[in-house]
LOLO-756790 format. One record per residue (C-alpha): residue in three letters; x, y, z; chain. Coordinates in pm, 1 decimal. Each point is the difference from the previous one (the first is absolute). Layout:
REM LOLO-756790
+------+----------+----------+----------+------+
| code |        X |        Y |        Z | unit |
+------+----------+----------+----------+------+
|  Ala |        X |        Y |        Z |    A |
...
+------+----------+----------+----------+------+
REM end
This chain:
REM LOLO-756790
+------+----------+----------+----------+------+
| code |        X |        Y |        Z | unit |
+------+----------+----------+----------+------+
|  Met |   -103.6 |   4236.2 |  -1548.3 |    A |
|  Gln |   -347.1 |     35.7 |    168.4 |    A |
|  Tyr |   -158.8 |   -286.7 |   -235.9 |    A |
|  Ile |    323.0 |   -215.1 |    104.4 |    A |
|  Leu |    -88.0 |     80.5 |    378.5 |    A |
|  Ile |   -388.3 |   -102.3 |    -68.7 |    A |
|  Leu |     79.0 |   -329.7 |   -161.5 |    A |
|  Leu |    233.9 |   -111.5 |    259.3 |    A |
|  Gly |   -254.7 |    109.8 |    242.5 |    A |
|  Leu |   -304.0 |   -204.6 |   -122.2 |    A |
|  Ala |    283.2 |   -296.4 |    -32.7 |    A |
|  Phe |     38.5 |     87.5 |    376.8 |    A |
|  Leu |   -357.2 |      5.6 |     38.4 |    A |
|  Val |    -87.4 |   -321.1 |   -202.0 |    A |
|  Phe |    316.2 |   -171.3 |    152.5 |    A |
|  Phe |   -113.6 |     23.8 |    350.8 |    A |
|  Thr |   -363.0 |    -61.7 |    -67.4 |    A |
|  Tyr |     45.8 |   -279.3 |   -149.7 |    A |
|  Asn |    198.0 |   -126.5 |    293.7 |    A |
|  Val |   -189.2 |    130.9 |    317.6 |    A |
|  Ala |   -333.0 |    -73.2 |   -137.7 |    A |
|  Ile |    -63.7 |   -191.0 |   -323.3 |    A |
|  Glu |    238.6 |   -276.9 |     62.8 |    A |
|  Pro |    -42.2 |    -42.3 |    366.9 |    A |
|  Ile |   -405.2 |    -36.0 |    -73.0 |    A |
|  Tyr |     51.5 |   -224.5 |   -279.1 |    A |
|  Ala |    231.0 |   -213.0 |    229.7 |    A |
|  Phe |   -232.8 |     24.8 |    284.5 |    A |
|  Phe |   -305.2 |   -174.2 |   -212.7 |    A |
|  Phe |    151.8 |   -228.8 |   -199.9 |    A |
|  Arg |    351.5 |    -93.0 |    164.2 |    A |
|  Lys |    242.0 |     97.9 |   -277.2 |    A |
|  Pro |    211.8 |    241.6 |   -182.2 |    A |
|  Ile |   -153.9 |    195.1 |   -237.3 |    A |
|  Tyr |    285.3 |   -131.8 |   -242.2 |    A |
|  Val |    347.3 |   -226.2 |    130.6 |    A |
|  His |    146.0 |     31.1 |   -381.3 |    A |
|  Phe |    161.6 |    250.3 |   -186.6 |    A |
|  Tyr |    341.8 |     36.2 |   -134.3 |    A |
|  Leu |     80.2 |    273.3 |   -294.0 |    A |
|  Phe |    357.4 |   -200.8 |    -90.2 |    A |
|  Pro |    -40.9 |   -372.1 |    170.1 |    A |
|  Lys |    322.1 |   -128.6 |     53.7 |    A |
|  Lys |     93.2 |   -309.0 |   -204.7 |    A |
|  Leu |    213.3 |   -348.9 |    146.6 |    A |
|  Lys |    223.8 |   -159.9 |   -232.2 |    A |
|  Ile |    -89.0 |   -308.2 |   -168.6 |    A |
|  Asn |    186.4 |   -228.3 |    233.9 |    A |
|  His |   -174.8 |    189.5 |    328.1 |    A |
|  Ile |   -341.5 |    -80.2 |   -136.4 |    A |
|  Gln |     91.6 |   -351.7 |    -86.1 |    A |
|  Val |     91.6 |     19.0 |    419.0 |    A |
|  Leu |   -372.8 |    133.2 |     56.1 |    A |
|  His |   -186.3 |   -314.3 |   -237.2 |    A |
|  Asn |    239.0 |   -265.5 |    169.0 |    A |
|  His |    -60.1 |     45.4 |    327.2 |    A |
|  Phe |   -332.4 |    284.3 |     30.9 |    A |
|  Asp |   -326.6 |   -175.9 |    -37.3 |    A |
|  Phe |   -163.9 |    323.8 |    106.0 |    A |
|  Tyr |    197.8 |    188.1 |   -311.4 |    A |
|  Lys |   -124.1 |   -279.4 |   -265.2 |    A |
|  Lys |   -369.3 |     45.3 |     96.4 |    A |
|  Leu |     14.8 |    364.4 |    -67.3 |    A |
|  Thr |   -168.8 |    142.1 |   -302.7 |    A |
|  Thr |    312.2 |    169.1 |   -276.6 |    A |
|  Lys |    -87.4 |    336.2 |    132.4 |    A |
|  Lys |     61.4 |    -77.6 |    367.9 |    A |
|  Lys |    321.2 |   -177.9 |    -60.4 |    A |
|  Ile |     88.2 |    310.0 |   -128.6 |    A |
|  Tyr |    -88.1 |    157.4 |    332.2 |    A |
|  Phe |    158.5 |   -274.0 |    167.6 |    A |
|  Glu |    334.1 |     53.0 |   -164.7 |    A |
|  His |     -4.5 |    341.7 |     50.3 |    A |
|  Arg |    -39.7 |    -15.7 |    407.3 |    A |
|  Val |    291.2 |   -256.4 |     10.5 |    A |
|  Ala |    255.9 |    193.3 |   -184.7 |    A |
|  Thr |   -128.3 |    301.9 |    191.5 |    A |
|  Phe |     47.0 |   -180.9 |    362.7 |    A |
|  Ile |    339.1 |   -166.5 |   -126.4 |    A |
|  Glu |    149.5 |    398.2 |    -98.5 |    A |
|  Lys |   -180.3 |    114.0 |    334.2 |    A |
|  Tyr |    160.1 |   -203.0 |    266.6 |    A |
|  Pro |    399.7 |   -161.9 |      3.5 |    A |
|  Phe |     60.5 |   -389.5 |     16.3 |    A |
|  His |    270.0 |   -102.0 |    242.7 |    A |
|  Gly |    122.0 |   -314.7 |    -28.4 |    A |
|  Lys |    147.7 |   -140.0 |    325.3 |    A |
|  Glu |    251.3 |   -259.6 |    147.1 |    A |
|  Gly |    190.2 |      5.9 |   -402.7 |    A |
|  Leu |   -358.0 |    -78.3 |   -153.1 |    A |
|  Gln |    -19.2 |    159.9 |   -356.4 |    A |
|  Val |   -283.6 |    191.5 |    -48.4 |    A |
|  Thr |   -171.8 |   -109.0 |   -361.6 |    A |
|  Asp |   -224.7 |    179.2 |   -206.2 |    A |
|  Glu |   -230.2 |   -322.5 |     90.0 |    A |
|  Met |    -23.1 |     87.3 |    311.0 |    A |
|  Lys |    -68.8 |    336.0 |    -25.5 |    A |
|  Ile |   -283.5 |   -132.8 |   -288.3 |    A |
|  Leu |   -154.7 |   -200.3 |    228.2 |    A |
|  Ile |     22.3 |    147.5 |    386.0 |    A |
|  Ala |   -142.6 |    326.5 |   -166.7 |    A |
|  Ala |   -312.9 |   -198.1 |   -205.8 |    A |
|  Thr |    -48.2 |   -145.7 |    347.1 |    A |
|  Ala |    -98.4 |    390.4 |    124.0 |    A |
|  Val |   -190.3 |     75.0 |   -298.2 |    A |
|  Met |   -242.3 |   -245.0 |      1.6 |    A |
|  Leu |     -8.3 |     80.4 |    376.3 |    A |
|  Thr |   -107.2 |    360.8 |    -92.7 |    A |
|  Phe |    -88.2 |    -52.1 |   -395.2 |    A |
|  Gly |   -400.3 |    113.9 |    133.4 |    A |
|  Met |    172.8 |    306.7 |    161.7 |    A |
|  Arg |     30.7 |    383.2 |   -144.1 |    A |
|  Lys |    348.1 |     47.3 |    197.5 |    A |
|  Tyr |    115.3 |   -308.4 |    -42.4 |    A |
|  Leu |    423.6 |     35.1 |    134.4 |    A |
|  Phe |     50.6 |     89.1 |    361.7 |    A |
|  Thr |    115.5 |    231.6 |    154.1 |    A |
|  Val |     97.9 |   -208.9 |    305.3 |    A |
|  Ile |    288.0 |   -180.4 |   -111.9 |    A |
|  Asp |    283.0 |    185.8 |   -115.2 |    A |
|  Lys |    189.3 |   -341.7 |   -179.0 |    A |
|  Val |    -29.2 |   -404.2 |    -27.6 |    A |
|  Ile |    248.5 |   -198.8 |    159.7 |    A |
|  Ile |     82.4 |   -408.1 |   -100.3 |    A |
|  Tyr |    157.9 |   -227.9 |    161.2 |    A |
|  Pro |     96.3 |   -327.8 |   -138.7 |    A |
|  Asp |   -167.4 |   -227.8 |    293.0 |    A |
|  Val |   -135.2 |     58.8 |    330.6 |    A |
|  Tyr |    196.4 |    308.5 |    226.8 |    A |
|  Tyr |     59.6 |    117.2 |    277.6 |    A |
|  Ser |   -265.0 |    331.5 |     70.6 |    A |
|  Thr |    127.1 |    243.6 |    281.7 |    A |
|  Met |   -341.5 |     86.1 |    -49.0 |    A |
|  Asn |    -72.7 |   -271.9 |    309.8 |    A |
|  Asn |    377.4 |   -188.9 |     22.7 |    A |
|  Glu |   -186.8 |   -352.9 |   -215.9 |    A |
|  Met |     68.3 |   -145.8 |   -295.9 |    A |
|  His |   -277.6 |    152.6 |   -247.2 |    A |
|  Lys |    -73.7 |    -96.5 |   -343.8 |    A |
|  Gly |   -164.5 |    357.8 |    -88.3 |    A |
|  Glu |   -171.1 |    292.4 |    175.5 |    A |
|  Phe |    -78.9 |    361.4 |    -54.5 |    A |
|  Asn |    166.1 |    269.5 |    231.1 |    A |
|  Pro |   -163.8 |    288.5 |      2.4 |    A |
|  Arg |    226.1 |    141.7 |    195.1 |    A |
|  Met |    348.7 |    -95.5 |   -256.6 |    A |
|  Arg |   -284.0 |    113.8 |   -246.3 |    A |
|  Val |     79.0 |   -325.7 |   -187.0 |    A |
|  Ile |   -112.0 |   -339.2 |   -120.7 |    A |
|  Val |    173.1 |   -311.1 |     50.4 |    A |
|  Leu |     23.5 |   -353.0 |   -137.8 |    A |
|  Ser |     78.9 |   -296.5 |    -48.6 |    A |
|  Trp |    102.9 |    -88.2 |   -355.9 |    A |
|  Lys |     -4.4 |   -339.9 |     61.1 |    A |
|  His |   -332.0 |    -55.9 |    144.2 |    A |
|  Phe |   -139.6 |    314.6 |   -188.7 |    A |
|  Leu |     25.5 |   -254.4 |   -300.0 |    A |
|  Glu |   -145.2 |   -274.1 |    197.7 |    A |
|  Gly |   -300.4 |    233.3 |     18.4 |    A |
|  Tyr |    -81.9 |    -95.8 |   -338.3 |    A |
|  Ser |    172.9 |   -302.0 |    -86.1 |    A |
|  Ile |   -370.8 |   -176.5 |    164.8 |    A |
|  Asn |   -240.8 |    232.6 |    -86.1 |    A |
|  Asn |   -321.5 |    -65.9 |    219.7 |    A |
|  Asp |    144.4 |   -103.9 |    346.8 |    A |
|  Asn |    -36.4 |    371.3 |    114.9 |    A |
|  Leu |    327.6 |     85.4 |     65.6 |    A |
|  Asn |    210.2 |    251.8 |   -170.2 |    A |
|  Leu |    211.5 |    182.0 |    152.9 |    A |
|  Gly |    -36.9 |    334.0 |   -211.4 |    A |
|  Leu |   -353.2 |     13.7 |      3.1 |    A |
|  His |     27.7 |    -43.3 |    338.4 |    A |
|  Glu |    274.7 |    287.8 |    101.3 |    A |
|  Phe |   -162.6 |    285.3 |   -269.5 |    A |
|  Gly |   -343.7 |    -89.3 |    191.6 |    A |
|  His |    177.6 |    161.1 |    356.5 |    A |
|  Val |    120.6 |    289.0 |   -242.5 |    A |
|  Met |   -325.2 |     38.4 |   -174.5 |    A |
|  His |   -154.7 |    -28.3 |    347.7 |    A |
|  Tyr |    199.5 |    284.2 |    145.2 |    A |
|  Gln |    -27.1 |    191.5 |   -277.7 |    A |
|  Gly |   -340.3 |     14.0 |     10.6 |    A |
|  Leu |      5.5 |     81.3 |    348.6 |    A |
|  Lys |    250.5 |    325.0 |    -78.6 |    A |
|  Asn |   -191.2 |    149.3 |   -286.3 |    A |
|  Ser |   -323.0 |    198.1 |   -110.3 |    A |
|  Asp |    -12.0 |    -57.1 |   -376.0 |    A |
|  Thr |   -327.3 |   -198.9 |   -130.2 |    A |
|  Ser |    147.2 |   -311.0 |    -36.5 |    A |
|  Ala |    194.7 |    -42.6 |    339.2 |    A |
|  Thr |   -330.9 |    198.1 |    172.9 |    A |
|  Ile |   -229.5 |   -388.3 |   -183.1 |    A |
|  Phe |    261.1 |   -172.8 |    122.0 |    A |
|  Thr |      9.6 |     92.5 |    367.2 |    A |
|  Val |   -280.3 |     56.0 |     47.9 |    A |
|  Thr |   -130.1 |   -377.7 |   -141.0 |    A |
|  Tyr |    264.1 |   -158.6 |    190.7 |    A |
|  Glu |   -134.1 |    196.6 |    345.3 |    A |
|  Glu |   -359.2 |   -209.3 |   -170.2 |    A |
|  Ile |    139.9 |   -307.3 |    -48.8 |    A |
|  Met |    183.2 |    -19.9 |    382.3 |    A |
|  Lys |   -344.2 |    135.1 |    147.0 |    A |
|  Glu |   -160.5 |   -335.9 |   -144.9 |    A |
|  Val |    293.7 |   -248.1 |    112.5 |    A |
|  Lys |      1.5 |    133.2 |    313.1 |    A |
|  Phe |   -390.0 |    -96.3 |      9.7 |    A |
|  Pro |      6.6 |   -336.1 |    232.5 |    A |
|  Ala |   -197.2 |   -179.6 |   -233.0 |    A |
|  Asn |    197.4 |    114.7 |   -328.2 |    A |
|  Tyr |    362.2 |    -76.7 |    184.7 |    A |
|  Lys |   -151.6 |   -366.4 |    111.3 |    A |
|  Arg |    -74.6 |    -53.5 |   -336.1 |    A |
|  Leu |    367.0 |    127.2 |   -133.8 |    A |
|  Thr |    161.6 |   -202.3 |    242.6 |    A |
|  Glu |   -188.9 |   -318.5 |     -7.6 |    A |
|  Ser |     90.7 |    -31.2 |   -370.4 |    A |
|  Asn |    352.4 |     18.5 |    -44.4 |    A |
|  Tyr |    -32.3 |    181.6 |   -307.6 |    A |
|  Phe |    246.2 |    265.0 |    135.9 |    A |
|  Arg |    342.9 |    -95.1 |    176.9 |    A |
|  Ile |    -67.3 |     15.1 |    364.6 |    A |
|  Tyr |    301.8 |    249.1 |    -65.9 |    A |
|  Ala |   -229.3 |    229.8 |   -121.6 |    A |
|  Tyr |   -215.4 |     83.3 |    331.8 |    A |
|  Thr |    354.0 |    144.7 |    131.1 |    A |
|  Asn |   -107.9 |    353.6 |    -17.9 |    A |
|  Glu |   -216.8 |    247.1 |   -271.6 |    A |
|  Phe |    308.8 |     35.2 |   -206.1 |    A |
|  Glu |     61.3 |   -377.5 |    -64.8 |    A |
|  Phe |   -373.4 |    -51.2 |    -12.3 |    A |
|  Ile |     -0.5 |    255.6 |   -314.8 |    A |
|  Ala |    335.8 |   -170.1 |   -151.0 |    A |
|  Val |   -125.3 |   -343.0 |     21.7 |    A |
|  Ile |   -318.5 |     26.9 |   -159.7 |    A |
|  Leu |    161.4 |    221.4 |   -290.6 |    A |
|  Glu |    190.4 |   -336.9 |    -80.7 |    A |
|  His |   -305.0 |   -188.1 |     16.5 |    A |
|  Phe |   -202.3 |    238.8 |   -198.0 |    A |
|  Phe |    271.6 |    -54.1 |   -336.4 |    A |
|  Glu |    121.8 |   -358.5 |     75.7 |    A |
|  Thr |   -310.4 |   -188.3 |     76.5 |    A |
|  Pro |   -286.5 |    257.6 |   -129.8 |    A |
|  His |   -281.4 |   -248.8 |    -69.3 |    A |
|  Gln |     44.0 |   -173.1 |    344.1 |    A |
|  Phe |    -14.0 |    306.8 |    158.3 |    A |
|  Lys |   -333.1 |    143.7 |   -192.7 |    A |
|  Gln |   -142.4 |   -314.3 |     90.4 |    A |
|  Glu |    110.0 |    -34.5 |    381.2 |    A |
|  Phe |    -88.7 |    341.2 |     99.3 |    A |
|  Pro |   -101.4 |    214.5 |   -271.4 |    A |
|  Gln |   -134.1 |    346.8 |    157.1 |    A |
|  Leu |    370.8 |      9.6 |    142.7 |    A |
|  Phe |     96.7 |    -65.6 |   -350.3 |    A |
|  Glu |   -180.1 |    245.7 |   -175.3 |    A |
|  Lys |    111.3 |    239.8 |    316.9 |    A |
|  Val |    341.7 |    -22.6 |   -120.2 |    A |
|  Lys |    -17.4 |     40.8 |   -344.9 |    A |
|  Val |   -181.7 |    320.2 |    113.3 |    A |
|  Met |    295.8 |     98.5 |    177.0 |    A |
|  Ile |    221.9 |    -20.5 |   -294.4 |    A |
|  Asn |   -230.2 |     77.5 |   -231.5 |    A |
|  Tyr |     49.3 |   -372.2 |   -162.4 |    A |
|  Thr |   -176.0 |    -23.3 |   -390.9 |    A |
|  Glu |     99.4 |   -224.8 |   -165.4 |    A |
|  Arg |   -137.5 |   -363.3 |    -54.9 |    A |
|  Ile |    140.6 |   -273.5 |    185.9 |    A |
+------+----------+----------+----------+------+
REM end
């Protein structure tokens, strides 16, 4: 019993040292977690579910074989964790779950903690719907008070039907979720996201930078509504037109890469 207590004490000491000292220092210098993916028994998707990813997700198709296994595990875990509710008679299908989960996983793929603590469920409407949050018709929303993300399936699909128009409802709304998650959590990835986001906004507010951004017409005017919308819009652009983004605003592009620990080639 004495040896067990000693081993438990040593294990706690190692865990405490790692989380309080080692990884924070590493993250401070390198702006990323020491590790992102580690799964003893990765969950697997059915063949037809993997085919959905192959048909609709260029991000997934560009991953290495090993990282595809990680991606599939995260998609399966997301679907297990969050209930999906169809509204106005909409029947939720496996394809809907796969595509929505994959969108969230794509955004958080560079983060160790990839599941959201600020939502409890996903609600899907067939088309635009009336939102009680502001008494208007919506295509989608993140409601932190109700801990829910809501999507119009019609407009979610439109986001992937044209993959270079910088309009992607799923990316936009999950961008809001990820932003809010970063503000409410203190793990390594959330901290890096928040610190980098603050650096981005500080640079954006610099008059010369703001002038160049608005005059370029690359980011749609809605991006400048507020900080939450700006982050959501630049994430849409980052994944939809990365080459143009990098060409027009290379420094901002690199900041976004750091913010979400994006390491895949584009």
